[in-house]
C-alpha positions in Angstrom: 79.1 69.5 147.8 76.8 67.3 145.6 77.2 67.2 141.8 73.9 69.0 141.3 74.9 71.9 143.6 78.4 72.1 142.1 76.9 72.3 138.6 74.6 75.1 139.6 77.5 77.0 141.3 79.7 76.5 138.2 77.0 77.8 135.9 76.5 80.8 138.1 80.3 81.5 138.2 80.7 81.1 134.4 77.7 83.4 133.7 79.2 86.0 136.0 82.6 85.9 134.4 81.1 86.0 130.9 79.2 89.1 131.9 82.3 90.7 133.4 84.3 90.0 130.2 81.7 90.6 127.4 79.3 93.1 129.0 81.5 95.2 131.3 84.9 94.6 129.6 86.4 94.1 133.1 87.4 90.4 133.5 88.1 89.3 137.1 90.0 86.0 136.2 92.5 84.9 133.6 91.4 83.0 130.5 93.0 79.8 131.8 91.0 80.0 135.0 87.8 80.5 133.1 88.7 77.5 130.9 89.2 75.4 134.0 85.7 76.3 135.2 84.3 75.2 131.9 86.2 72.0 131.8 85.0 71.1 135.3 81.4 71.9 134.4 81.6 69.8 131.2 83.1 66.9 133.1 80.3 66.9 135.7 77.6 67.2 133.0 79.1 64.3 131.1 79.1 62.2 134.3 75.5 63.3 135.2 73.6 63.8 131.9 70.3 64.0 133.7 71.5 67.4 135.1 72.1 69.0 131.7 69.8 71.9 130.8 69.4 73.9 127.6 70.8 77.1 129.1 74.0 75.5 130.3 77.2 77.4 129.1 78.5 74.1 127.8 75.7 74.0 125.3 76.9 77.0 123.3 78.3 74.9 120.5 75.9 72.4 118.9 77.0 68.9 118.3 76.4 68.8 114.6 75.9 70.9 111.5 72.4 71.9 110.5 71.0 71.1 107.1 69.7 74.6 106.3 68.2 77.7 107.7 64.4 78.0 108.2 62.7 81.2 107.3 61.5 83.4 110.2 58.9 86.1 110.0 59.6 89.1 112.3 56.7 90.1 114.5 57.7 93.8 114.0 59.6 94.6 110.8 63.3 95.3 111.2 63.6 98.5 109.2 66.7 100.1 107.7 67.9 103.5 108.6 68.1 106.6 106.4 71.6 108.0 106.0 73.3 111.4 106.5 76.7 112.1 105.0 77.3 115.7 106.0 76.8 118.2 108.8 74.1 119.9 106.6 72.1 116.6 106.4 72.4 116.0 110.1 71.0 119.5 110.8 68.2 118.9 108.2 67.2 115.7 110.1 67.0 117.5 113.4 64.9 120.2 111.8 62.5 117.6 110.3 62.1 116.0 113.7 61.5 119.2 115.6 58.9 120.4 113.0 57.1 117.0 113.2 56.9 117.2 117.0 55.6 120.8 116.9 51.8 120.9 117.6 51.3 124.5 116.5 53.7 124.7 113.6 56.5 126.2 115.8 59.3 123.7 116.2 60.8 123.2 119.7 64.3 124.7 120.2 66.0 121.5 121.1 65.2 117.8 121.0 67.1 115.1 123.0 68.6 112.2 121.1 70.7 109.2 122.0 73.8 108.9 119.9 75.3 105.4 119.5 78.3 104.1 117.5 77.1 102.3 114.4 78.6 98.8 114.6 79.6 97.5 111.2 78.1 94.0 111.5 75.0 91.9 110.9 71.6 92.8 112.4 70.2 90.1 114.7 66.9 89.5 116.5 67.1 87.4 119.7 64.0 85.9 121.3 63.9 85.0 125.0 61.1 83.0 126.6 60.9 83.5 130.3 64.5 84.7 130.2 65.9 81.7 128.2 67.3 82.2 124.6 65.0 80.3 122.2 65.8 81.9 118.8 68.2 84.0 116.9 67.2 85.4 113.4 68.9 87.5 110.8 67.3 90.7 109.6 66.9 89.3 106.1 64.6 91.6 104.0 63.2 93.2 107.2 60.0 91.2 107.1 61.6 87.7 107.1 65.0 86.5 108.1 66.9 83.2 108.6 66.7 81.2 111.9 70.4 81.0 112.9 69.8 80.0 116.5 72.5 77.3 116.5 75.1 79.8 115.4 73.9 82.6 117.8 74.3 80.2 120.7 78.1 79.9 120.0 78.7 83.7 120.5 80.0 84.0 124.0 78.8 87.6 124.3 75.1 86.5 123.9 73.7 85.3 127.2 71.8 82.0 127.1 69.6 83.3 129.9 68.8 86.8 131.1 69.1 88.1 134.7 65.9 89.1 136.4 64.1 89.0 133.0 60.3 89.5 132.8 58.0 86.5 132.2 56.9 85.8 128.7 58.5 86.8 125.4 61.2 89.5 125.0 62.8 90.2 121.7 66.3 91.8 121.7 67.8 93.4 118.7 71.5 94.0 118.1 74.5 93.6 115.9 76.8 90.6 115.5 80.2 91.8 114.6 83.8 90.7 114.0 86.2 92.2 116.5 89.3 93.7 114.9 91.7 91.2 116.4 89.7 88.2 115.2 89.2 89.8 111.7 93.0 90.4 111.4 93.7 86.8 112.4 91.3 85.3 109.9 92.6 87.5 107.0 96.2 86.7 107.9 95.4 83.0 107.7 93.6 83.5 104.4 96.5 85.5 102.9 99.0 82.8 103.9 96.8 80.2 102.3 96.6 82.2 99.1 92.9 82.7 99.6 91.1 86.0 98.9 90.9 88.3 101.9 87.6 89.4 103.4 86.9 92.9 102.2 85.6 94.1 105.6 84.4 92.8 109.0 80.8 93.1 108.1 80.9 90.7 105.2 83.0 88.3 107.2 80.6 88.3 110.1 77.6 87.8 107.7 79.4 84.9 106.0 80.2 83.3 109.3 76.7 83.5 110.6 75.4 81.8 107.5 77.8 78.8 107.9 75.9 75.6 108.5 78.4 74.3 111.1 78.0 76.1 114.5 81.4 74.7 115.7 83.1 76.6 112.9 81.2 79.8 113.8 82.3 79.4 117.4 85.9 79.5 116.4 85.5 82.8 114.5 85.3 84.7 117.7 82.3 86.9 116.9 80.9 89.6 119.2 77.5 91.1 119.9 76.1 94.4 121.0 72.4 94.8 122.0 70.7 98.1 121.2 66.9 97.6 121.5 64.2 95.6 123.2 61.0 95.2 121.2 57.7 95.7 122.8 56.1 97.6 125.7 58.4 97.3 128.8 56.9 100.3 130.6 59.9 102.5 129.7 59.8 106.2 128.6 63.2 106.7 127.0 65.7 104.9 124.9 68.4 105.6 127.5 66.3 103.7 130.1 66.0 100.8 127.6 69.8 100.6 127.2 70.2 100.5 131.0 67.6 97.8 131.2 69.4 95.7 128.6 72.6 96.0 130.6 70.8 95.0 133.8 69.6 91.8 132.0 73.2 90.9 131.4 73.3 91.8 127.7 76.3 93.6 126.2 75.6 97.2 125.3 78.2 99.3 123.5 79.2 101.6 126.3 80.0 104.9 124.5 76.4 106.0 123.8 75.4 109.4 125.1 72.3 111.6 125.4 72.8 114.5 123.1 70.5 117.6 122.8 70.3 119.8 119.7 71.9 119.7 116.3 75.2 121.5 117.4 75.8 118.8 119.9 75.0 116.1 117.4 77.5 117.5 114.9 80.2 117.8 117.6 79.6 114.2 118.8 79.9 112.7 115.3 83.0 114.7 114.6 84.6 113.5 117.8 84.0 109.9 117.1 85.2 110.1 113.5 88.6 110.5 115.1 88.3 108.5 118.3 86.8 105.4 116.8 90.3 104.1 115.8 90.9 103.2 119.5 87.9 100.9 119.5 88.3 97.1 119.4 85.5 96.8 116.7 84.7 98.4 113.4 82.3 101.3 113.2 81.3 103.2 110.0 79.2 105.9 111.6 76.9 107.0 114.3 73.2 106.0 114.9 71.1 108.9 116.2 67.7 108.1 117.8 65.1 110.2 119.4 65.3 109.5 123.1 61.6 109.9 124.1 59.7 106.7 123.1 56.3 108.3 123.0 57.6 111.0 120.6 58.9 108.1 118.3 55.3 106.8 118.1 54.1 110.3 117.0 56.7 110.4 114.2 56.2 106.8 113.0 58.0 105.4 109.9 57.9 105.3 106.2 57.8 101.9 104.4 61.6 101.8 104.7 62.9 104.0 107.5 61.8 105.2 110.9 61.4 109.0 110.9 62.9 109.3 114.4 66.4 107.9 113.6 69.2 108.3 111.1 72.6 106.9 110.5 75.5 109.4 110.1 78.1 107.7 107.9 81.8 108.6 108.3 83.6 109.6 105.1 86.0 107.0 103.6 89.6 107.7 104.6 92.4 107.3 102.1 95.8 108.8 101.7 98.5 109.2 99.1 102.2 108.5 99.6 105.4 107.4 97.8 106.2 103.7 97.3 109.9 103.5 98.4 110.3 99.8 97.7 108.6 96.4 97.4 109.6 93.9 100.0 108.7 90.3 100.6 107.1 88.5 103.6 107.2 84.8 104.2 104.3 82.8 105.7 104.2 79.6 107.6 103.2 77.5 104.5 106.1 79.1 102.5 103.9 81.6 100.7 106.1 84.6 99.7 104.0 87.7 99.1 105.0 91.3 98.1 104.6 94.2 100.6 104.6 97.9 99.8 107.3 99.8 101.8 106.0 103.4 102.0 107.0 106.8 103.0 105.2 106.9 106.3 101.8 108.6 106.1 99.0 109.3 108.7 95.9 107.4 107.9 92.9 106.7 110.1 94.8 107.8 113.2 97.9 105.7 112.7 101.1 106.0 110.8 101.2 103.6 107.9 104.6 102.5 106.5 103.7 99.1 105.0 100.7 97.9 103.0 99.8 94.6 101.4 100.1 94.1 97.7 98.5 90.6 97.9 100.5 88.8 95.1 102.7 89.4 92.1 99.8 89.2 89.7 98.1 92.1 91.5 101.3 94.2 91.3 101.4 93.5 87.6 97.7 94.1 87.0 97.8 97.5 88.8 101.3 98.2 87.3 102.7 99.3 90.6 106.3 100.4 90.5 108.9 101.6 92.9 108.9 105.4 93.1 105.1 105.7 92.3 102.7 107.9 94.2 100.0 105.5 95.4 96.6 105.7 96.9 96.3 103.6 100.1 93.3 102.8 102.3 92.5 100.5 105.2 90.2 97.6 104.1 87.4 97.9 106.6 89.7 100.4 108.5 91.9 97.5 109.4 94.3 96.2 106.8 96.3 98.8 104.8 96.3 98.1 101.1 97.4 99.8 97.9 94.4 100.8 95.8 96.1 102.2 92.7 98.8 104.3 91.3 98.1 108.0 91.4 100.6 109.2 88.8 101.0 106.5 86.1 102.8 108.8 83.7 106.3 107.9 84.8 108.4 109.0 81.8 110.4 105.8 82.1 111.7 106.7 85.6 111.0 103.1 86.9 110.9 99.6 85.5 108.0 97.1 86.1 108.5 95.1 89.2 109.2 91.4 88.9 109.1 88.7 91.6 112.6 87.9 92.9 113.6 84.3 92.4 115.0 83.7 95.9 113.5 83.5 99.4 114.4 86.6 101.5 114.8 84.5 104.6 116.9 81.4 103.4 117.9 82.1 99.8 116.1 79.1 98.5 114.7 79.2 94.9 111.0 80.3 94.8 108.5 78.3 92.8 105.0 79.0 91.6 102.8 75.9 91.5 100.4 75.5 88.6 97.0 77.2 89.0 98.3 79.3 91.9 99.0 83.0 92.1 101.3 82.7 95.1 105.1 82.0 94.9 106.5 79.7 97.6 109.7 78.8 99.4 109.8 75.0 99.7 112.6 74.8 102.2 111.1 73.3 105.3 114.0 74.7 107.4 113.5 78.3 106.3 113.8 80.3 109.6 110.9 82.7 108.9 108.6 79.7 108.0 109.6 78.0 111.2 108.7 81.0 113.3 105.3 81.4 111.6 104.6 77.6 111.9 105.3 77.7 115.7 103.1 80.8 116.1 100.3 79.0 114.2 100.8 75.8 116.1 100.4 77.7 119.4 97.6 80.0 118.3 94.2 80.0 119.9 92.5 78.2 117.1 95.1 75.4 117.0 96.9 74.1 120.1 95.9 77.2 122.1 99.2 77.5 124.1 98.7 80.7 126.0 101.8 82.9 126.5 103.8 81.6 123.5 104.0 84.9 121.6 106.0 86.3 118.8 108.9 87.6 120.9 109.4 84.3 122.7 109.2 82.3 119.5 111.9 84.5 118.0 114.3 83.7 120.8 113.4 80.0 120.8 114.3 79.7 117.1 117.3 82.0 117.3 118.8 80.1 120.2 118.2 76.8 118.5 115.9 75.6 121.3 113.1 74.8 118.9 113.7 73.4 115.4 110.2 72.0 114.9 106.9 72.0 116.9 107.7 68.8 118.6 110.7 70.5 120.3 108.2 72.6 122.3 107.3 69.5 124.4 111.0 69.1 125.5 111.5 72.6 126.8 112.7 72.9 130.4 111.2 75.4 132.7 114.5 76.3 134.3 116.1 77.0 130.9 113.1 79.1 129.7 113.2 81.1 132.9 116.7 82.3 132.0 115.8 83.2 128.4 116.1 86.9 127.6 113.3 88.1 125.4 112.8 91.5 123.7 109.6 92.5 121.9 109.7 92.6 118.1 108.6 96.3 118.2 109.4 98.3 121.3 106.4 100.6 121.8 107.5 102.1 125.1 110.6 102.4 127.3 109.3 99.7 129.5 109.4 97.2 126.6 113.0 96.3 127.1 114.7 92.9 127.0 114.0 90.8 130.1 114.3 87.3 131.5 111.2 85.2 131.3 111.4 84.1 134.9 108.1 82.8 136.2 106.6 83.3 132.7 108.8 80.5 131.5 107.5 78.1 134.2 103.9 79.1 133.3 104.6 78.6 129.6 105.9 75.0 130.2 102.7 74.3 132.2 100.6 75.6 129.3 102.5 73.5 126.8 102.0 70.5 129.1 98.2 71.1 129.2 98.0 71.2 125.4 99.1 67.5 125.2 95.4 66.6 125.9 93.9 68.8 123.2 91.4 67.5 120.7 92.9 65.7 117.7 91.5 68.4 115.2 93.6 71.0 117.0 96.7 69.1 116.4 95.9 68.4 112.8 95.2 72.1 112.2 98.3 73.1 114.2 100.6 71.1 111.9 100.1 73.8 109.3 99.3 71.5 106.3 98.6 73.7 103.3 94.9 74.2 102.6 93.9 72.5 105.9 92.0 75.0 108.0 89.9 74.5 111.1 87.0 73.0 109.2 89.1 70.5 107.2 91.1 69.5 110.3 87.9 68.7 112.1 86.4 66.7 109.2 89.6 64.7 108.8 89.9 64.0 112.5 86.3 62.9 112.7 86.6 60.7 109.6 89.9 58.9 110.5 90.0 59.1 114.2 93.7 59.0 114.7 96.9 60.5 113.3 98.1 57.1 112.3 95.0 56.4 110.2 95.2 59.9 108.6 98.9 59.5 107.8 98.3 56.2 106.0 95.2 57.3 104.0 95.7 57.6 100.3 94.3 60.4 98.1 91.1 58.5 97.2 90.3 57.8 100.9 91.0 61.4 101.8 88.8 62.7 99.0 86.0 60.4 100.0 85.5 62.5 103.1 82.6 65.0 102.6 83.9 68.5 101.8 87.5 67.3 101.2 88.4 68.0 97.6 91.4 66.9 95.5 93.5 69.9 96.4 93.2 69.3 100.2 93.5 65.5 99.7 96.7 65.8 97.7 98.2 68.4 100.1 97.6 66.1 103.1 99.1 63.1 101.3 102.1 65.2 100.2 102.7 66.4 103.8 102.7 63.0 105.3 105.0 61.7 102.6 107.8 63.9 103.8 110.1 62.0 106.2 110.8 65.1 108.3 107.0 65.5 108.9 106.5 61.9 109.8 109.4 62.3 112.3 107.6 65.2 113.9 104.5 63.1 114.4 106.5 60.3 116.0 108.2 62.7 118.4 104.9 64.4 119.3 103.4 61.0 120.0 106.4 60.0 122.2 106.0 63.3 124.0 102.5 62.3 125.1 100.5 64.6 122.7 97.2 63.0 122.1 97.0 61.6 118.6 93.6 59.9 118.7 90.1 61.3 118.7 87.6 60.4 121.5 84.3 58.9 120.6 82.6 62.2 121.4 84.8 64.0 118.9 84.0 61.5 116.2 80.2 61.7 116.7 78.6 64.0 114.2 75.7 64.0 111.7 76.3 62.9 108.2 76.1 66.0 106.0 72.7 66.4 104.4 71.8 65.9 100.7 70.1 68.1 98.3 69.6 69.0 94.6 73.4 69.6 94.2 74.4 66.3 95.8 77.3 64.8 93.8 78.1 68.1 92.1 81.5 69.7 92.5 82.1 73.4 92.1 85.1 75.7 91.7 84.8 79.4 92.5 86.9 82.0 90.7 86.8 85.8 90.7 84.7 88.1 92.9 81.0 87.8 93.2 79.0 91.1 93.6 76.1 89.7 95.5 77.8 87.6 98.1 81.2 86.7 99.6 83.0 83.6 98.5 82.3 82.0 101.9 78.5 82.7 101.5 78.6 81.1 98.0 80.4 78.1 99.4 77.8 77.8 102.2 74.9 78.0 99.7 76.4 75.2 97.6 77.1 72.9 100.6 73.6 73.6 102.0 72.2 72.1 98.8 74.4 69.1 99.0 77.2 70.2 96.7 81.0 70.4 97.3 83.4 73.2 96.7 87.0 72.5 95.8 90.0 74.7 95.0 91.1 73.6 91.5 89.6 72.5 88.2 89.8 68.9 87.2 87.9 66.4 85.1 85.6 65.7 88.0 84.5 69.4 88.4 80.8 69.9 87.5 80.7 73.7 87.4 83.0 76.7 87.5 81.4 79.8 89.0 82.9 82.9 87.4 82.9 86.3 89.1 84.7 89.5 88.2 88.4 89.3 87.5 88.6 85.5 87.3 91.9 83.7 87.2 93.3 81.0 84.9 90.7 78.5 86.2 88.3 79.7 83.5 90.6 78.8 80.7 91.3 75.4 82.2 87.5 74.8 82.5 87.0 75.6 78.9 89.8 73.3 77.8 88.2 70.5 79.7 84.6 71.3 78.5 83.3 72.1 82.0 80.3 74.3 82.3 81.0 77.9 83.4 78.3 79.8 85.3 78.2 83.6 85.5 76.8 85.1 88.7 73.2 85.3 87.4 73.2 81.6 86.4 74.7 80.7 89.7 72.0 82.6 91.6 69.3 80.8 89.6 70.9 77.5 90.5 71.1 78.0 94.3 67.8 80.0 94.6 65.4 78.3 92.2 62.0 79.9 91.8 
């Protein structure tokens, strides 16, 4: 088969499997097989650049960051929806619709609606020309949004071309969202790094889509559901429209139903208030739309809302229970954080026995004590957390909790670095740290070693087969096949200890494949404090090899755009440890690639702007935006965000409940900006 024919065949196969996975939730091949198809296509396109086309699946991740987002004017405004919070308000909406559709003042008995789950994400408008994706834009203020095409192209659920699409322009509207598993992963990484957690998946998705580097957006793992095609397609109902979207290869959330009458609407909303917990994404309600499109035209819209649709919002779910004890958990970087051990309580469809307490300062601020009755909730219905104490009048029945001085895993003394809220175990041989480091090294967004899960890691460490990540590349298939593994939490009778067998052979093959990963994956996988995916990519691009990175001093590291003093010092400290240098030596001897290719190093120089040369520190919570969005805004204007205050800091941005960084800024005479001043700085009139 000629290269041209094979490229066409590979693109067809990849599009087919993307649709099976993202649209129909019914994959036909394993992830490793899909990755092999992508690698083959990428190789052929690199060998034959004249055959590359804009709609190729390999073009999902742009080669360089953008300098900013252009403004886009929507052809048809993207209106908000009015809200209903009770059964009475749902019935009142139905009555308004029926009366408005009555020609003689007598409302029809029943009206048919389409009920869809309300995805808690970021509204997006996709424009296709002759079936090819040409633009993705945020909702913005409804009239104008931001052109985020480069980021939209990275979302695997968004097809780059439609199947059997009509000629001309078609606009598709939908929701970009953070799947629960991806949201959990990101928040775990942020908690281990001592960074503030994302409050909910919607804010995290919005922050990701406004990142200027599409490669970072690609690694977030965002999803997309389509719910509307704008324009006259010759359809008569919304149900037909959803079917048409699916036929074009777009992902449509599959649980929608046609529902007639207010009684059925109330029943449908009540059912999904309970059943939503089994979903893989976050939903905060139900969107109800009149099914007949011609009837929608009769009802029209106000300046803010369509009269033919409403969003029913699920009530917030919280529960109270007794705090039995405060335990400790150990992260891969040595961060030791408190965990609430609770009397089990049913919340949002699951039994909650543990909840995060974030850090020792939070426990003290909320004055949480053992024996208290506490209010808990799931942040974004995902992460259980303690909100407050319900009965603070304790009558001296308990003492304030204080952070223990020893690591619960290895007994080493805990330390709290200056300007940090997190206590740490600095013993590099701590068993729990080792397990977390190996899990991180093998994770999808590091070395991506499929099959190396928690239960296997537990046994590898317990049996002494792995004492650092380099040991992974010396594992023998025969020995792994005989390893007996039990899941950490047996959730069924079938989850009993078993030999790995063939799984062990497959795992060795996966480990072997990872030797040829990109350099940034290795840098990220090492688990250097403060070095996430973005920093790992910047460092790999700037230095080009592990040897050059290892020998770089703090000044050279900090000279890299976006790398501040905290990250620079952390990298320098990591490489100064003899045990870490030994790991790098052994990884190199094992054949792990420790140099970046020319393609990996090719990227645009970050743009300049009015904040070029200015360094910012963020502290506290901003009401108008997430910390990630604030960071993106600063970097879009040429500034740099670092983690700690120093003499070189230009401004400290102060939100609600700031930390000690404010006092340090005052002592050094550094300008502090409240949120209003910060908004004026990044959005000048």
